[in-house]
N, CA, C and O atoms as a Tripos MOL2 file, in Angstrom:
@<TRIPOS>MOLECULE
protein
  316   315    79     0     0
PROTEIN
NO_CHARGES

@<TRIPOS>ATOM
      1 N           0.8420   -1.1870    0.0000 N.3       1 MET1
      2 CA         -0.0030   -0.0030   -0.0020 C.3       1 MET1
      3 C           0.8780    1.2330   -0.0030 C.2       1 MET1
      4 O           1.8600    1.3040    0.7350 O.2       1 MET1
      5 N           0.5350    2.1860   -0.8160 N.am      2 LYS2
      6 CA          1.2810    3.4420   -0.8470 C.3       2 LYS2
      7 C           0.6420    4.4430    0.0740 C.2       2 LYS2
      8 O          -0.5820    4.5350    0.1700 O.2       2 LYS2
      9 N           1.4840    5.1930    0.7530 N.am      3 TYR3
     10 CA          0.9990    6.2810    1.5970 C.3       3 TYR3
     11 C           0.6530    7.4570    0.6870 C.2       3 TYR3
     12 O           1.3880    7.7420   -0.2580 O.2       3 TYR3
     13 N          -0.4420    8.1330    0.9570 N.am      4 GLU4
     14 CA         -0.8980    9.2370    0.1340 C.3       4 GLU4
     15 C           0.1850   10.3050    0.0200 C.2       4 GLU4
     16 O           0.6590   10.8250    1.0300 O.2       4 GLU4
     17 N           0.5720   10.6270   -1.1990 N.am      5 GLY5
     18 CA          1.5880   11.6400   -1.4340 C.3       5 GLY5
     19 C           3.0020   11.0880   -1.5010 C.2       5 GLY5
     20 O           3.9370   11.8530   -1.7350 O.2       5 GLY5
     21 N           3.1930    9.7920   -1.3060 N.am      6 GLU6
     22 CA          4.5280    9.1940   -1.3490 C.3       6 GLU6
     23 C           4.6790    8.4040   -2.6340 C.2       6 GLU6
     24 O           3.7050    7.8450   -3.1360 O.2       6 GLU6
     25 N           5.8890    8.3520   -3.1720 N.am      7 ASP7
     26 CA          6.1420    7.6180   -4.3980 C.3       7 ASP7
     27 C           6.5600    6.1800   -4.1310 C.2       7 ASP7
     28 O           6.3490    5.3070   -4.9730 O.2       7 ASP7
     29 N           7.1430    5.9290   -2.9860 N.am      8 SER8
     30 CA          7.6520    4.6040   -2.7050 C.3       8 SER8
     31 C           6.6880    3.8250   -1.8200 C.2       8 SER8
     32 O           5.9070    4.4040   -1.0640 O.2       8 SER8
     33 N           6.7570    2.5240   -1.9250 N.am      9 ILE9
     34 CA          5.9410    1.6770   -1.0670 C.3       9 ILE9
     35 C           6.6090    1.6290    0.3060 C.2       9 ILE9
     36 O           7.8220    1.4370    0.4000 O.2       9 ILE9
     37 N           5.8350    1.7990    1.3570 N.am     10 VAL10
     38 CA          6.3690    1.7980    2.7060 C.3      10 VAL10
     39 C           5.7270    0.6690    3.4990 C.2      10 VAL10
     40 O           4.6800    0.1460    3.1180 O.2      10 VAL10
     41 N           6.3550    0.3070    4.5880 N.am     11 GLU11
     42 CA          5.8140   -0.7480    5.4380 C.3      11 GLU11
     43 C           4.6190   -0.2290    6.2240 C.2      11 GLU11
     44 O           4.6430    0.8970    6.7200 O.2      11 GLU11
     45 N           3.5740   -1.0450    6.3400 N.am     12 MET12
     46 CA          2.3620   -0.6430    7.0420 C.3      12 MET12
     47 C           2.6160   -0.3980    8.5240 C.2      12 MET12
     48 O           1.9020    0.3870    9.1470 O.2      12 MET12
     49 N           3.6170   -1.0540    9.0970 N.am     13 LYS13
     50 CA          3.8380   -0.8770   10.5270 C.3      13 LYS13
     51 C           4.3280    0.5320   10.8650 C.2      13 LYS13
     52 O           4.3220    0.9120   12.0360 O.2      13 LYS13
     53 N           4.7520    1.3130    9.8720 N.am     14 SER14
     54 CA          5.1790    2.6750   10.1470 C.3      14 SER14
     55 C           4.0170    3.6680   10.0490 C.2      14 SER14
     56 O           4.2040    4.8750   10.1990 O.2      14 SER14
     57 N           2.8100    3.1390    9.7930 N.am     15 PHE15
     58 CA          1.6190    3.9780    9.7140 C.3      15 PHE15
     59 C           0.5220    3.4150   10.6050 C.2      15 PHE15
     60 O           0.5020    2.2250   10.9190 O.2      15 PHE15
     61 N          -0.3670    4.2710   10.9960 N.am     16 ARG16
     62 CA         -1.5430    3.8310   11.7450 C.3      16 ARG16
     63 C          -2.7680    4.4770   11.1130 C.2      16 ARG16
     64 O          -2.7060    5.5860   10.5830 O.2      16 ARG16
     65 N          -3.8760    3.7590   11.1840 N.am     17 GLN17
     66 CA         -5.1030    4.2980   10.6100 C.3      17 GLN17
     67 C          -5.8620    5.0800   11.6850 C.2      17 GLN17
     68 O          -6.0810    4.5840   12.7910 O.2      17 GLN17
     69 N          -6.2500    6.2840   11.3520 N.am     18 CYS18
     70 CA         -6.9770    7.1330   12.2800 C.3      18 CYS18
     71 C          -8.4010    6.6170   12.4310 C.2      18 CYS18
     72 O          -9.0530    6.2660   11.4470 O.2      18 CYS18
     73 N          -8.8790    6.5760   13.6730 N.am     19 SER19
     74 CA        -10.2380    6.0830   13.9050 C.3      19 SER19
     75 C         -11.2930    7.1200   13.5340 C.2      19 SER19
     76 O         -12.4620    6.7710   13.3700 O.2      19 SER19
     77 N         -10.9070    8.3830   13.4000 N.am     20 LEU20
     78 CA        -11.8840    9.4210   13.0230 C.3      20 LEU20
     79 C         -12.0080    9.5780   11.5110 C.2      20 LEU20
     80 O         -13.0990    9.4650   10.9520 O.2      20 LEU20
     81 N         -10.8830    9.8400   10.8600 N.am     21 CYS21
     82 CA        -10.9460   10.1320    9.4210 C.3      21 CYS21
     83 C         -10.6010    8.9180    8.5630 C.2      21 CYS21
     84 O         -10.7790    8.9510    7.3450 O.2      21 CYS21
     85 N         -10.1090    7.8480    9.1880 N.am     22 GLU22
     86 CA         -9.7460    6.6080    8.5260 C.3      22 GLU22
     87 C          -8.5970    6.7700    7.5360 C.2      22 GLU22
     88 O          -8.3490    5.8750    6.7280 O.2      22 GLU22
     89 N          -7.8900    7.9050    7.5890 N.am     23 LYS23
     90 CA         -6.6970    8.0880    6.7730 C.3      23 LYS23
     91 C          -5.5190    7.4770    7.5390 C.2      23 LYS23
     92 O          -5.5930    7.2700    8.7500 O.2      23 LYS23
     93 N          -4.4490    7.1960    6.8250 N.am     24 TYR24
     94 CA         -3.2410    6.6610    7.4510 C.3      24 TYR24
     95 C          -2.2820    7.8070    7.7520 C.2      24 TYR24
     96 O          -1.9890    8.6450    6.9000 O.2      24 TYR24
     97 N          -1.8020    7.8120    8.9970 N.am     25 HIS25
     98 CA         -0.8320    8.8180    9.4310 C.3      25 HIS25
     99 C           0.4260    8.0950    9.9020 C.2      25 HIS25
    100 O           0.3650    6.9710   10.4000 O.2      25 HIS25
    101 N           1.5570    8.7570    9.7350 N.am     26 ARG26
    102 CA          2.8160    8.1800   10.2050 C.3      26 ARG26
    103 C           2.7630    8.0030   11.7170 C.2      26 ARG26
    104 O           2.2090    8.8410   12.4290 O.2      26 ARG26
    105 N           3.3290    6.9360   12.1900 N.am     27 VAL27
    106 CA          3.4430    6.7160   13.6300 C.3      27 VAL27
    107 C           4.3560    7.8040   14.1880 C.2      27 VAL27
    108 O           5.4530    8.0210   13.6730 O.2      27 VAL27
    109 N           3.9120    8.4790   15.2300 N.am     28 GLY28
    110 CA          4.6890    9.5620   15.8330 C.3      28 GLY28
    111 C           4.3700   10.9190   15.2370 C.2      28 GLY28
    112 O           4.7660   11.9470   15.7870 O.2      28 GLY28
    113 N           3.6530   10.9360   14.1090 N.am     29 GLU29
    114 CA          3.2780   12.2050   13.4940 C.3      29 GLU29
    115 C           2.1890   12.8600   14.3360 C.2      29 GLU29
    116 O           1.2200   12.2040   14.7190 O.2      29 GLU29
    117 N           2.3400   14.1280   14.6210 N.am     30 GLU30
    118 CA          1.3350   14.8100   15.4210 C.3      30 GLU30
    119 C           0.1610   15.1780   14.5270 C.2      30 GLU30
    120 O           0.2870   15.9840   13.6050 O.2      30 GLU30
    121 N          -0.9620   14.5810   14.8160 N.am     31 VAL31
    122 CA         -2.1810   14.8400   14.0570 C.3      31 VAL31
    123 C          -3.1860   15.4480   15.0230 C.2      31 VAL31
    124 O          -3.4970   14.8670   16.0620 O.2      31 VAL31
    125 N          -3.6790   16.6040   14.6740 N.am     32 ASP32
    126 CA         -4.6400   17.2950   15.5050 C.3      32 ASP32
    127 C          -6.0300   16.7220   15.2510 C.2      32 ASP32
    128 O          -6.4130   16.4960   14.1030 O.2      32 ASP32
    129 N          -6.7810   16.4890   16.3180 N.am     33 VAL33
    130 CA         -8.1130   15.9290   16.1980 C.3      33 VAL33
    131 C          -9.0050   16.8370   15.3590 C.2      33 VAL33
    132 O          -9.9260   16.3560   14.6990 O.2      33 VAL33
    133 N          -8.7450   18.1400   15.3760 N.am     34 TYR34
    134 CA         -9.5600   19.0720   14.6060 C.3      34 TYR34
    135 C          -9.3470   18.8930   13.1030 C.2      34 TYR34
    136 O         -10.2640   19.1280   12.3160 O.2      34 TYR34
    137 N          -8.1430   18.4800   12.7000 N.am     35 ASP35
    138 CA         -7.9060   18.1860   11.2830 C.3      35 ASP35
    139 C          -8.7680   17.0250   10.8310 C.2      35 ASP35
    140 O          -9.3170   17.0440    9.7290 O.2      35 ASP35
    141 N          -8.8890   16.0140   11.6790 N.am     36 CYS36
    142 CA         -9.7140   14.8540   11.3520 C.3      36 CYS36
    143 C         -11.1850   15.2320   11.3390 C.2      36 CYS36
    144 O         -11.9430   14.7330   10.5080 O.2      36 CYS36
    145 N         -11.5990   16.1050   12.2450 N.am     37 CYS37
    146 CA        -13.0030   16.5560   12.2620 C.3      37 CYS37
    147 C         -13.3160   17.3280   10.9910 C.2      37 CYS37
    148 O         -14.4140   17.2030   10.4510 O.2      37 CYS37
    149 N         -12.3710   18.1240   10.5040 N.am     38 ASP38
    150 CA        -12.5720   18.8370    9.2510 C.3      38 ASP38
    151 C         -12.7360   17.8690    8.0870 C.2      38 ASP38
    152 O         -13.5090   18.1220    7.1640 O.2      38 ASP38
    153 N         -12.0140   16.7700    8.1360 N.am     39 TYR39
    154 CA        -12.1210   15.7720    7.0810 C.3      39 TYR39
    155 C         -13.4920   15.1080    7.1160 C.2      39 TYR39
    156 O         -14.0830   14.8500    6.0670 O.2      39 TYR39
    157 N         -13.9950   14.8340    8.2980 N.am     40 GLU40
    158 CA        -15.2940   14.1680    8.4860 C.3      40 GLU40
    159 C         -16.4510   15.0980    8.1210 C.2      40 GLU40
    160 O         -17.3530   14.7080    7.3800 O.2      40 GLU40
    161 N         -16.4260   16.3320    8.6430 N.am     41 ASP41
    162 CA        -17.5290   17.2700    8.4750 C.3      41 ASP41
    163 C         -16.9490   18.6720    8.3290 C.2      41 ASP41
    164 O         -16.4180   19.2280    9.2900 O.2      41 ASP41
    165 N         -17.0450   19.2350    7.1530 N.am     42 LYS42
    166 CA        -16.4270   20.5410    6.8730 C.3      42 LYS42
    167 C         -17.0340   21.6560    7.7120 C.2      42 LYS42
    168 O         -16.3630   22.6560    7.9690 O.2      42 LYS42
    169 N         -18.2740   21.5170    8.1430 N.am     43 ASP43
    170 CA        -18.9570   22.5890    8.8870 C.3      43 ASP43
    171 C         -19.0300   22.3110   10.3740 C.2      43 ASP43
    172 O         -19.8660   22.9000   11.0590 O.2      43 ASP43
    173 N         -18.1900   21.4380   10.8980 N.am     44 TRP44
    174 CA        -18.3090   21.0430   12.3130 C.3      44 TRP44
    175 C         -18.0610   22.2230   13.2400 C.2      44 TRP44
    176 O         -18.7260   22.3400   14.2690 O.2      44 TRP44
    177 N         -17.1150   23.1080   12.9000 N.am     45 MET45
    178 CA        -16.8110   24.2170   13.7980 C.3      45 MET45
    179 C         -17.9610   25.2360   13.7900 C.2      45 MET45
    180 O         -18.3050   25.7800   14.8400 O.2      45 MET45
    181 N         -18.5470   25.4930   12.6440 N.am     46 VAL46
    182 CA        -19.6860   26.4050   12.5620 C.3      46 VAL46
    183 C         -20.8420   25.8540   13.3960 C.2      46 VAL46
    184 O         -21.4750   26.5920   14.1500 O.2      46 VAL46
    185 N         -21.1120   24.5660   13.2600 N.am     47 ASN47
    186 CA        -22.1900   23.9360   14.0370 C.3      47 ASN47
    187 C         -21.8800   23.9630   15.5230 C.2      47 ASN47
    188 O         -22.7820   24.1580   16.3380 O.2      47 ASN47
    189 N         -20.6110   23.7680   15.8910 N.am     48 TRP48
    190 CA        -20.2140   23.8030   17.2920 C.3      48 TRP48
    191 C         -20.4590   25.1980   17.8860 C.2      48 TRP48
    192 O         -20.9690   25.3170   19.0000 O.2      48 TRP48
    193 N         -20.0960   26.2520   17.1430 N.am     49 VAL49
    194 CA        -20.2990   27.6210   17.6200 C.3      49 VAL49
    195 C         -21.7930   27.9040   17.7740 C.2      49 VAL49
    196 O         -22.2020   28.5360   18.7480 O.2      49 VAL49
    197 N         -22.6080   27.4480   16.8310 N.am     50 LYS50
    198 CA        -24.0590   27.6480   16.9390 C.3      50 LYS50
    199 C         -24.6170   26.9630   18.1760 C.2      50 LYS50
    200 O         -25.4440   27.5400   18.8820 O.2      50 LYS50
    201 N         -24.1680   25.7210   18.4530 N.am     51 ARG51
    202 CA        -24.6210   25.0120   19.6530 C.3      51 ARG51
    203 C         -24.1650   25.7390   20.9050 C.2      51 ARG51
    204 O         -24.9200   25.8340   21.8730 O.2      51 ARG51
    205 N         -22.9460   26.2520   20.9030 N.am     52 LEU52
    206 CA        -22.4050   26.9800   22.0420 C.3      52 LEU52
    207 C         -23.1980   28.2550   22.3020 C.2      52 LEU52
    208 O         -23.5110   28.5630   23.4520 O.2      52 LEU52
    209 N         -23.5240   28.9950   21.2520 N.am     53 GLN53
    210 CA        -24.3000   30.2160   21.4040 C.3      53 GLN53
    211 C         -25.6950   29.9110   21.9380 C.2      53 GLN53
    212 O         -26.2190   30.6500   22.7710 O.2      53 GLN53
    213 N         -26.2950   28.8280   21.4620 N.am     54 LYS54
    214 CA        -27.6180   28.4350   21.9350 C.3      54 LYS54
    215 C         -27.5650   28.0820   23.4160 C.2      54 LYS54
    216 O         -28.4720   28.4300   24.1730 O.2      54 LYS54
    217 N         -26.4990   27.3870   23.8310 N.am     55 LYS55
    218 CA        -26.3490   26.9930   25.2230 C.3      55 LYS55
    219 C         -26.1470   28.2250   26.1250 C.2      55 LYS55
    220 O         -26.6490   28.2620   27.2480 O.2      55 LYS55
    221 N         -25.4290   29.2040   25.6390 N.am     56 ILE56
    222 CA        -25.1660   30.4250   26.4160 C.3      56 ILE56
    223 C         -26.4640   31.1920   26.6440 C.2      56 ILE56
    224 O         -26.6510   31.7940   27.7010 O.2      56 ILE56
    225 N         -27.3600   31.1750   25.6600 N.am     57 LYS57
    226 CA        -28.6160   31.9160   25.7600 C.3      57 LYS57
    227 C         -29.6020   31.2700   26.7310 C.2      57 LYS57
    228 O         -30.4890   31.9500   27.2460 O.2      57 LYS57
    229 N         -29.4650   29.9780   26.9870 N.am     58 GLU58
    230 CA        -30.3840   29.2860   27.8820 C.3      58 GLU58
    231 C         -30.1660   29.7710   29.3200 C.2      58 GLU58
    232 O         -29.0270   29.9400   29.7570 O.2      58 GLU58
    233 N         -31.2520   29.9910   30.0440 N.am     59 PRO59
    234 CA        -31.0810   30.4200   31.4380 C.3      59 PRO59
    235 C         -30.4730   29.2980   32.2710 C.2      59 PRO59
    236 O         -30.8110   28.1250   32.1140 O.2      59 PRO59
    237 N         -29.5770   29.6890   33.1480 N.am     60 LYS60
    238 CA        -28.9330   28.6920   33.9940 C.3      60 LYS60
    239 C         -29.8420   28.3440   35.1670 C.2      60 LYS60
    240 O         -30.4260   29.2250   35.7970 O.2      60 LYS60
    241 N         -29.9520   27.0860   35.4420 N.am     61 SER61
    242 CA        -30.7770   26.6690   36.5750 C.3      61 SER61
    243 C         -29.9220   26.6410   37.8360 C.2      61 SER61
    244 O         -28.7080   26.4440   37.7800 O.2      61 SER61
    245 N         -30.5690   26.8400   38.9550 N.am     62 VAL62
    246 CA        -29.8890   26.8320   40.2460 C.3      62 VAL62
    247 C         -29.9390   25.4020   40.7740 C.2      62 VAL62
    248 O         -31.0050   24.7900   40.8490 O.2      62 VAL62
    249 N         -28.7870   24.8880   41.1320 N.am     63 SER63
    250 CA        -28.7160   23.5060   41.6240 C.3      63 SER63
    251 C         -29.3060   23.4010   43.0340 C.2      63 SER63
    252 O         -29.4560   24.3970   43.7410 O.2      63 SER63
    253 N         -29.6310   22.1770   43.4150 N.am     64 ASP64
    254 CA        -30.1570   21.9160   44.7600 C.3      64 ASP64
    255 C         -29.1400   22.2860   45.8340 C.2      64 ASP64
    256 O         -29.5020   22.7720   46.9050 O.2      64 ASP64
    257 N         -27.8640   22.0510   45.5360 N.am     65 PHE65
    258 CA        -26.8250   22.3990   46.5030 C.3      65 PHE65
    259 C         -26.7830   23.9020   46.7560 C.2      65 PHE65
    260 O         -26.6550   24.3430   47.8980 O.2      65 PHE65
    261 N         -26.8930   24.6890   45.6790 N.am     66 VAL66
    262 CA        -26.8740   26.1360   45.8240 C.3      66 VAL66
    263 C         -28.0860   26.5940   46.6360 C.2      66 VAL66
    264 O         -27.9600   27.4530   47.5090 O.2      66 VAL66
    265 N         -29.2470   26.0290   46.3540 N.am     67 LYS67
    266 CA        -30.4490   26.3640   47.1300 C.3      67 LYS67
    267 C         -30.2520   26.0320   48.6030 C.2      67 LYS67
    268 O         -30.5950   26.8300   49.4760 O.2      67 LYS67
    269 N         -29.6970   24.8510   48.8790 N.am     68 TRP68
    270 CA        -29.4580   24.4180   50.2550 C.3      68 TRP68
    271 C         -28.4590   25.3440   50.9480 C.2      68 TRP68
    272 O         -28.6840   25.7690   52.0820 O.2      68 TRP68
    273 N         -27.3550   25.6550   50.2630 N.am     69 SER69
    274 CA        -26.3190   26.4790   50.9070 C.3      69 SER69
    275 C         -26.8330   27.9000   51.1550 C.2      69 SER69
    276 O         -26.4850   28.5090   52.1670 O.2      69 SER69
    277 N         -27.6410   28.4280   50.2640 N.am     70 ARG70
    278 CA        -28.2290   29.7480   50.5010 C.3      70 ARG70
    279 C         -29.1650   29.7120   51.7080 C.2      70 ARG70
    280 O         -29.1870   30.6360   52.5210 O.2      70 ARG70
    281 N         -29.9340   28.6320   51.8100 N.am     71 ASN71
    282 CA        -30.8460   28.4940   52.9400 C.3      71 ASN71
    283 C         -30.0710   28.4070   54.2520 C.2      71 ASN71
    284 O         -30.4460   29.0370   55.2410 O.2      71 ASN71
    285 N         -29.0040   27.6370   54.2610 N.am     72 VAL72
    286 CA        -28.1730   27.4930   55.4700 C.3      72 VAL72
    287 C         -27.5350   28.8370   55.8180 C.2      72 VAL72
    288 O         -27.5230   29.2440   56.9800 O.2      72 VAL72
    289 N         -27.0100   29.5160   54.8120 N.am     73 PHE73
    290 CA        -26.3750   30.8040   55.0480 C.3      73 PHE73
    291 C         -27.3790   31.8210   55.5930 C.2      73 PHE73
    292 O         -27.0950   32.5250   56.5630 O.2      73 PHE73
    293 N         -28.5430   31.8920   54.9680 N.am     74 ASN74
    294 CA        -29.5660   32.8520   55.4080 C.3      74 ASN74
    295 C         -30.0820   32.5030   56.8090 C.2      74 ASN74
    296 O         -30.3570   33.4010   57.6050 O.2      74 ASN74
    297 N         -30.2130   31.2320   57.1090 N.am     75 THR75
    298 CA        -30.6810   30.8060   58.4230 C.3      75 THR75
    299 C         -29.6470   31.1440   59.4970 C.2      75 THR75
    300 O         -30.0100   31.5650   60.5950 O.2      75 THR75
    301 N         -28.3770   30.9630   59.1890 N.am     76 SER76
    302 CA        -27.3380   31.2170   60.1830 C.3      76 SER76
    303 C         -27.1770   32.7040   60.4690 C.2      76 SER76
    304 O         -26.7840   33.0760   61.5740 O.2      76 SER76
    305 N         -27.4680   33.5450   59.5120 N.am     77 ILE77
    306 CA        -27.3500   34.9900   59.7170 C.3      77 ILE77
    307 C         -28.5090   35.4990   60.5780 C.2      77 ILE77
    308 O         -28.3080   36.3710   61.4230 O.2      77 ILE77
    309 N         -29.6830   34.9820   60.3800 N.am     78 THR78
    310 CA        -30.8510   35.4660   61.0980 C.3      78 THR78
    311 C         -30.8780   34.9900   62.5510 C.2      78 THR78
    312 O         -31.5760   35.5860   63.3710 O.2      78 THR78
    313 N         -30.1330   33.9290   62.8900 N.am     79 HIS79
    314 CA        -30.1560   33.3910   64.2560 C.3      79 HIS79
    315 C         -28.9600   33.8300   65.0380 C.2      79 HIS79
    316 O         -28.8190   33.4700   66.2060 O.2      79 HIS79
@<TRIPOS>BOND
     1     1     2 1
     2     2     3 1
     3     3     4 2
     4     3     5 am
     5     5     6 1
     6     6     7 1
     7     7     8 2
     8     7     9 am
     9     9    10 1
    10    10    11 1
    11    11    12 2
    12    11    13 am
    13    13    14 1
    14    14    15 1
    15    15    16 2
    16    15    17 am
    17    17    18 1
    18    18    19 1
    19    19    20 2
    20    19    21 am
    21    21    22 1
    22    22    23 1
    23    23    24 2
    24    23    25 am
    25    25    26 1
    26    26    27 1
    27    27    28 2
    28    27    29 am
    29    29    30 1
    30    30    31 1
    31    31    32 2
    32    31    33 am
    33    33    34 1
    34    34    35 1
    35    35    36 2
    36    35    37 am
    37    37    38 1
    38    38    39 1
    39    39    40 2
    40    39    41 am
    41    41    42 1
    42    42    43 1
    43    43    44 2
    44    43    45 am
    45    45    46 1
    46    46    47 1
    47    47    48 2
    48    47    49 am
    49    49    50 1
    50    50    51 1
    51    51    52 2
    52    51    53 am
    53    53    54 1
    54    54    55 1
    55    55    56 2
    56    55    57 am
    57    57    58 1
    58    58    59 1
    59    59    60 2
    60    59    61 am
    61    61    62 1
    62    62    63 1
    63    63    64 2
    64    63    65 am
    65    65    66 1
    66    66    67 1
    67    67    68 2
    68    67    69 am
    69    69    70 1
    70    70    71 1
    71    71    72 2
    72    71    73 am
    73    73    74 1
    74    74    75 1
    75    75    76 2
    76    75    77 am
    77    77    78 1
    78    78    79 1
    79    79    80 2
    80    79    81 am
    81    81    82 1
    82    82    83 1
    83    83    84 2
    84    83    85 am
    85    85    86 1
    86    86    87 1
    87    87    88 2
    88    87    89 am
    89    89    90 1
    90    90    91 1
    91    91    92 2
    92    91    93 am
    93    93    94 1
    94    94    95 1
    95    95    96 2
    96    95    97 am
    97    97    98 1
    98    98    99 1
    99    99   100 2
   100    99   101 am
   101   101   102 1
   102   102   103 1
   103   103   104 2
   104   103   105 am
   105   105   106 1
   106   106   107 1
   107   107   108 2
   108   107   109 am
   109   109   110 1
   110   110   111 1
   111   111   112 2
   112   111   113 am
   113   113   114 1
   114   114   115 1
   115   115   116 2
   116   115   117 am
   117   117   118 1
   118   118   119 1
   119   119   120 2
   120   119   121 am
   121   121   122 1
   122   122   123 1
   123   123   124 2
   124   123   125 am
   125   125   126 1
   126   126   127 1
   127   127   128 2
   128   127   129 am
   129   129   130 1
   130   130   131 1
   131   131   132 2
   132   131   133 am
   133   133   134 1
   134   134   135 1
   135   135   136 2
   136   135   137 am
   137   137   138 1
   138   138   139 1
   139   139   140 2
   140   139   141 am
   141   141   142 1
   142   142   143 1
   143   143   144 2
   144   143   145 am
   145   145   146 1
   146   146   147 1
   147   147   148 2
   148   147   149 am
   149   149   150 1
   150   150   151 1
   151   151   152 2
   152   151   153 am
   153   153   154 1
   154   154   155 1
   155   155   156 2
   156   155   157 am
   157   157   158 1
   158   158   159 1
   159   159   160 2
   160   159   161 am
   161   161   162 1
   162   162   163 1
   163   163   164 2
   164   163   165 am
   165   165   166 1
   166   166   167 1
   167   167   168 2
   168   167   169 am
   169   169   170 1
   170   170   171 1
   171   171   172 2
   172   171   173 am
   173   173   174 1
   174   174   175 1
   175   175   176 2
   176   175   177 am
   177   177   178 1
   178   178   179 1
   179   179   180 2
   180   179   181 am
   181   181   182 1
   182   182   183 1
   183   183   184 2
   184   183   185 am
   185   185   186 1
   186   186   187 1
   187   187   188 2
   188   187   189 am
   189   189   190 1
   190   190   191 1
   191   191   192 2
   192   191   193 am
   193   193   194 1
   194   194   195 1
   195   195   196 2
   196   195   197 am
   197   197   198 1
   198   198   199 1
   199   199   200 2
   200   199   201 am
   201   201   202 1
   202   202   203 1
   203   203   204 2
   204   203   205 am
   205   205   206 1
   206   206   207 1
   207   207   208 2
   208   207   209 am
   209   209   210 1
   210   210   211 1
   211   211   212 2
   212   211   213 am
   213   213   214 1
   214   214   215 1
   215   215   216 2
   216   215   217 am
   217   217   218 1
   218   218   219 1
   219   219   220 2
   220   219   221 am
   221   221   222 1
   222   222   223 1
   223   223   224 2
   224   223   225 am
   225   225   226 1
   226   226   227 1
   227   227   228 2
   228   227   229 am
   229   229   230 1
   230   230   231 1
   231   231   232 2
   232   231   233 am
   233   233   234 1
   234   234   235 1
   235   235   236 2
   236   235   237 am
   237   237   238 1
   238   238   239 1
   239   239   240 2
   240   239   241 am
   241   241   242 1
   242   242   243 1
   243   243   244 2
   244   243   245 am
   245   245   246 1
   246   246   247 1
   247   247   248 2
   248   247   249 am
   249   249   250 1
   250   250   251 1
   251   251   252 2
   252   251   253 am
   253   253   254 1
   254   254   255 1
   255   255   256 2
   256   255   257 am
   257   257   258 1
   258   258   259 1
   259   259   260 2
   260   259   261 am
   261   261   262 1
   262   262   263 1
   263   263   264 2
   264   263   265 am
   265   265   266 1
   266   266   267 1
   267   267   268 2
   268   267   269 am
   269   269   270 1
   270   270   271 1
   271   271   272 2
   272   271   273 am
   273   273   274 1
   274   274   275 1
   275   275   276 2
   276   275   277 am
   277   277   278 1
   278   278   279 1
   279   279   280 2
   280   279   281 am
   281   281   282 1
   282   282   283 1
   283   283   284 2
   284   283   285 am
   285   285   286 1
   286   286   287 1
   287   287   288 2
   288   287   289 am
   289   289   290 1
   290   290   291 1
   291   291   292 2
   292   291   293 am
   293   293   294 1
   294   294   295 1
   295   295   296 2
   296   295   297 am
   297   297   298 1
   298   298   299 1
   299   299   300 2
   300   299   301 am
   301   301   302 1
   302   302   303 1
   303   303   304 2
   304   303   305 am
   305   305   306 1
   306   306   307 1
   307   307   308 2
   308   307   309 am
   309   309   310 1
   310   310   311 1
   311   311   312 2
   312   311   313 am
   313   313   314 1
   314   314   315 1
   315   315   316 2
@<TRIPOS>SUBSTRUCTURE
     1 MET1         2 RESIDUE 1 A MET
     2 LYS2         6 RESIDUE 1 A LYS
     3 TYR3        10 RESIDUE 1 A TYR
     4 GLU4        14 RESIDUE 1 A GLU
     5 GLY5        18 RESIDUE 1 A GLY
     6 GLU6        22 RESIDUE 1 A GLU
     7 ASP7        26 RESIDUE 1 A ASP
     8 SER8        30 RESIDUE 1 A SER
     9 ILE9        34 RESIDUE 1 A ILE
    10 VAL10       38 RESIDUE 1 A VAL
    11 GLU11       42 RESIDUE 1 A GLU
    12 MET12       46 RESIDUE 1 A MET
    13 LYS13       50 RESIDUE 1 A LYS
    14 SER14       54 RESIDUE 1 A SER
    15 PHE15       58 RESIDUE 1 A PHE
    16 ARG16       62 RESIDUE 1 A ARG
    17 GLN17       66 RESIDUE 1 A GLN
    18 CYS18       70 RESIDUE 1 A CYS
    19 SER19       74 RESIDUE 1 A SER
    20 LEU20       78 RESIDUE 1 A LEU
    21 CYS21       82 RESIDUE 1 A CYS
    22 GLU22       86 RESIDUE 1 A GLU
    23 LYS23       90 RESIDUE 1 A LYS
    24 TYR24       94 RESIDUE 1 A TYR
    25 HIS25       98 RESIDUE 1 A HIS
    26 ARG26      102 RESIDUE 1 A ARG
    27 VAL27      106 RESIDUE 1 A VAL
    28 GLY28      110 RESIDUE 1 A GLY
    29 GLU29      114 RESIDUE 1 A GLU
    30 GLU30      118 RESIDUE 1 A GLU
    31 VAL31      122 RESIDUE 1 A VAL
    32 ASP32      126 RESIDUE 1 A ASP
    33 VAL33      130 RESIDUE 1 A VAL
    34 TYR34      134 RESIDUE 1 A TYR
    35 ASP35      138 RESIDUE 1 A ASP
    36 CYS36      142 RESIDUE 1 A CYS
    37 CYS37      146 RESIDUE 1 A CYS
    38 ASP38      150 RESIDUE 1 A ASP
    39 TYR39      154 RESIDUE 1 A TYR
    40 GLU40      158 RESIDUE 1 A GLU
    41 ASP41      162 RESIDUE 1 A ASP
    42 LYS42      166 RESIDUE 1 A LYS
    43 ASP43      170 RESIDUE 1 A ASP
    44 TRP44      174 RESIDUE 1 A TRP
    45 MET45      178 RESIDUE 1 A MET
    46 VAL46      182 RESIDUE 1 A VAL
    47 ASN47      186 RESIDUE 1 A ASN
    48 TRP48      190 RESIDUE 1 A TRP
    49 VAL49      194 RESIDUE 1 A VAL
    50 LYS50      198 RESIDUE 1 A LYS
    51 ARG51      202 RESIDUE 1 A ARG
    52 LEU52      206 RESIDUE 1 A LEU
    53 GLN53      210 RESIDUE 1 A GLN
    54 LYS54      214 RESIDUE 1 A LYS
    55 LYS55      218 RESIDUE 1 A LYS
    56 ILE56      222 RESIDUE 1 A ILE
    57 LYS57      226 RESIDUE 1 A LYS
    58 GLU58      230 RESIDUE 1 A GLU
    59 PRO59      234 RESIDUE 1 A PRO
    60 LYS60      238 RESIDUE 1 A LYS
    61 SER61      242 RESIDUE 1 A SER
    62 VAL62      246 RESIDUE 1 A VAL
    63 SER63      250 RESIDUE 1 A SER
    64 ASP64      254 RESIDUE 1 A ASP
    65 PHE65      258 RESIDUE 1 A PHE
    66 VAL66      262 RESIDUE 1 A VAL
    67 LYS67      266 RESIDUE 1 A LYS
    68 TRP68      270 RESIDUE 1 A TRP
    69 SER69      274 RESIDUE 1 A SER
    70 ARG70      278 RESIDUE 1 A ARG
    71 ASN71      282 RESIDUE 1 A ASN
    72 VAL72      286 RESIDUE 1 A VAL
    73 PHE73      290 RESIDUE 1 A PHE
    74 ASN74      294 RESIDUE 1 A ASN
    75 THR75      298 RESIDUE 1 A THR
    76 SER76      302 RESIDUE 1 A SER
    77 ILE77      306 RESIDUE 1 A ILE
    78 THR78      310 RESIDUE 1 A THR
    79 HIS79      314 RESIDUE 1 A HIS
């Protein structure tokens, strides 16, 4: 098997197949996960930003712990 962009045949043990993009990368080669995401879905970052903006707009709920701690704090001040 030839490595993409190489003229000579190389041993497969010097390459590994990426589980995200299924391309072969050299062993030890630094491959950024975002490069593989771009290969899978060209608009992934745009979609991620849209989801992030939607999440920011949602009102934050108060957890039970926060409610409890406020109650304890308010009770201790009044007594």
